[in-house]
N, C-alpha and C positions, 0 to 999 in steps of 0.2 A: 503494500499500498505505499509505504514512502517513496518507493520509484515510480509510482504513478501520479505523485504528487509533484513530483521534480521536472516535469517537462514531458511527461506522457511517458516514461521508459516503462518496459514490460512488469507486472508484477513479480516475475519471477527472475529478475535481473542478477540478484545475489548466484555468484557461480562458483564452481567447485574452488578454485583458487581463491577467490576472497574467504569463502568459509575456512577454508585452512590457513588464512591469513589471520582470521579473526580468533579461531582456534589457537595460534601461537601466540597470538596477543594476551590472550585468556591465561595460558599457560605462564607467561613470563610474570604477569600479574600478581599469580596464586605463590610467586617464588615469596613475594613480599608478606601474603596474607596466607600462611599454611593452613591454620583454623578456618577459613572458609569452605564451608561444607557443602552448600550452595555451588559457589566456584568449581570444587572439583567433582561436583556431581555433573554439572554443565560441560564441563572440559570433558570428563568419561565419556558422555552421550554423542557430542561432537566427534571424539575421536572415533566412537563408534560407528558416526553416520559416514567417517571418511575411510571407512576401511582401517583406521590403525590400530587393530586390536591391542597389540602389546601396549601400546600408550594407554588405550583404554582401560586395560585391567589395571597396571597402576593406579590410574586417577580413581577407579572405582574403589581399589583399596583404600586410599586416602579418604575419599567421600564416607565410606562405610567404617573407617576408624573414629570417623567425627560424630556420625549419623547412622548409630547400628538398629534402629528400630522405624527403620523405612523401608516398606513393602517395597515400594517402587523401585528403591536403588536396588534392593536385592535380587528382584527379577530380572532388572537390567544386569545386573554382575552376573547372574547364573546364565543369560545370555550369552554374554562376551565370555565367560568359561568355557561354554558349550562349543563355542567357536575356535576355541582354542585345543579343545578334546575332541577335534573332528569331527564338529557339530552332534556330537553326544551328551545329552544330558545326564548319561549315568554318574555315580560319584558325587564329586564336589558340586557341580551345578544344580543337582536336586536337594541337596543339603541347603543350600540358598534358597529355592523355590519352597522348601518345606517352611525354613523359617518365615520366609515372606507371607506365605500365608498364614503361620501362627500370628503373624503380626494383623494382616488384613485377609480374612478368607473370602473377601471379595477383590482381591486384586485381580484385574480380567488378565495381564498379562502373566501372572504365576500361576492363574488356573489354565490357562492357554499352553505356557510350558509343562505343567502337570500333566497335561491330557496327550501333550505329544510325545512324552516319557512314556507314560502306560501302553499309549500307542504303539510305539518302537518296542515295547516289552512282549507285545500282542496280546494285553490286557485290554482288551476292545471297549468292555462293560465299563472300566475304570477310565478310559479314553471318553466314552460318553458321558461318564458323570461330572468329568471337568468341563467338558466343552459344552454339555449345557448347560451347565452354571455361567458360562462366559455369555452364551447366548440367552440366557434370562435375566442375567444381571446387567449387563450392556446394553447402549441403545445399540438399534439397526444399524446405524450408520458409523457404528464405530468399526474401524478398520480390521481389529481382531477379531470380532463377531463374523464382520463378511468372511475372513480368513478361516475360519475355523467351520462355517456352515458345510462346506462339502466334505470336510473331514469327519465331521460328526455325522452326515449321513453314513459315509463309508462305514465308521465305527458302529455302528448301530446294525446295517446290515452285516458286518463283519461277525458281531456279537450276538447274529441272529434274533435282534429286537424288530420289529417293526418300524416303518417310517412314524415320525412322530408327526400329527397335522399340524402341531401350532408352531412347526418350525416352517412351513410351506409358505410362499408368498400368496398373501392374499389376491383372490381373484381381481381380476379388471372389471371396469364398471359395465353394468349389462344393461341392453336396450341399444338402439338405434344411434 
């Protein structure tokens, strides 16, 4: 939006290089403010977006040392750990997911990751449980909700469960 008001630039004018430069500036600022949990959290997420996972992990660790009870931060850290772990949630990533769910049992990302872990272990009923919670808790427009819907349908089928009519799209308008 800021780009639009500055002479008609496109709303997506921030490119990868600009994000990387802003991320590097934030990292430099945090050297002077090592107790800024929000800053470390933002830096970790920025590194994740940039695909700089080793740096993201270090920033997540610093943020979590300052804020141990943040379910979203734990879920994001679990995701980054899974990337390091060849995209597997087994082990330490799932410990982080479990911690996140103990803090906030309605955290959509933690529920989604728990469902993915269950699915990978062929615990399809478990995957259905977690992914159904994501769909029931989150708004339909939430990207996590949209992402789990097809996986939820597949897990239901693999678990031998009938389709859930409440998860189908409402019918279009009736009439001429």
